[in-house]
N, C-alpha and C positions, 0 to 999 in steps of 0.2 A: 529477516528478511520478510516482508509485506507482500504479497505477490495476489496481483489479482488481472484481468484477461487486457486491458491499456493501460492499466497504471494514470492511470484521470480522475478517479474520484473514489470511491472505496482507499485505495492502497496510501491514494496521495495522505488520506484523510489520517488513518492507524499509523503514515508515517509521520509525522504533523504531532499526534497525539504524544507518540511514543519520544520522539525526539527533547517536548517540551515537558513530559512526567517524570519521564525515564531522564533525565539532565546528570552528565555524571557519571549514572549510574549503566545504560546503556547504549552499543554501541546503531543505527537502526538503517537499513534502506528499505525500499520501495524499490516496485520494478513493474513489468506485464508482460505478460507472453507478446504482444508488441508495444509497443511506444505509442505513443500521441501529445496529450499536452496536459497540465496540469489544466481541471476544471475550472472556468472564471464562476461560476455561480463555490462551487467549495472552497476556495481561492477570498470568494467574500463569505461562508459560511464559516469559516476556522475565525478571519476577521472577526466577527460579531463573539467568542467567546475567548480572544484574544490569542488567540500564535496563527503567526503569521507561516505561512507557506508558500511565499510568493520567491521566493527560493531554488525551492524543489523545482526537480524537472523532474518529467517522464521520461522513464528509459527502460527498456528491453531483459529481459531476463540474461538474457545470453551475450550483456553486458557484465556478467561474476560470473563469480566463481565460488558452487558452493562450497567448497574445502574455506571460504573462510565464515562461512556462518555458523551461528549451533541451532540457531532456531527459524522457520517459515510456518508460516503460517499464509493460506490462500483465501483470501475473502468471498471470491465469486463459485467457488463449488469447482475449480478448476485444476483443483489438483491431480483429477487424474489425464490432463496434459503437461505436468511438469515430466521432462526430466529427472531419470532416477534418483542419478545423484543429490537431486533434488529432494527426494521423498526419505530418503535414507540417513537425513540431519540429525544433529540427538534428542529433536522437538520436529516434529509436523503433526500442524492441523488443517482442517482443510474446512472450514466453515462457509459457509451459501449467505454469506450479511447485503438484503436486499435486491435490487437492481441494478444494473448499469447506472453511469450518468442521466441524471434529470435536470431540464433545466430552472426548473421549481427550486429555489433556495430554504423552504418549507419542507420537504425530503427530506431532506439533511438534519432537520436540527434535532437536539433530543429534547 
């Protein structure tokens, strides 16, 4: 489970990369402390690298059960705001990856 504040940019990109690179090896989801939308700029940038995330949706964390996940990666340093059950998964990482969504596609290019 990739978690971010609004499940709009960073977590959507992480889900797209993990789905593509881990196809047949891992099951992956993303969510936010609140739901929003999949940001159009992120969709554009992912398409540039051959990954289609147009089917992904922005979902709130409370739509999921922590018992269904072995690993949780927070991408915005929001781990301190997650319910304890999510922090106790087999793997928990609290990364702070950049800022939230921006409209400049260059920001997301690697």
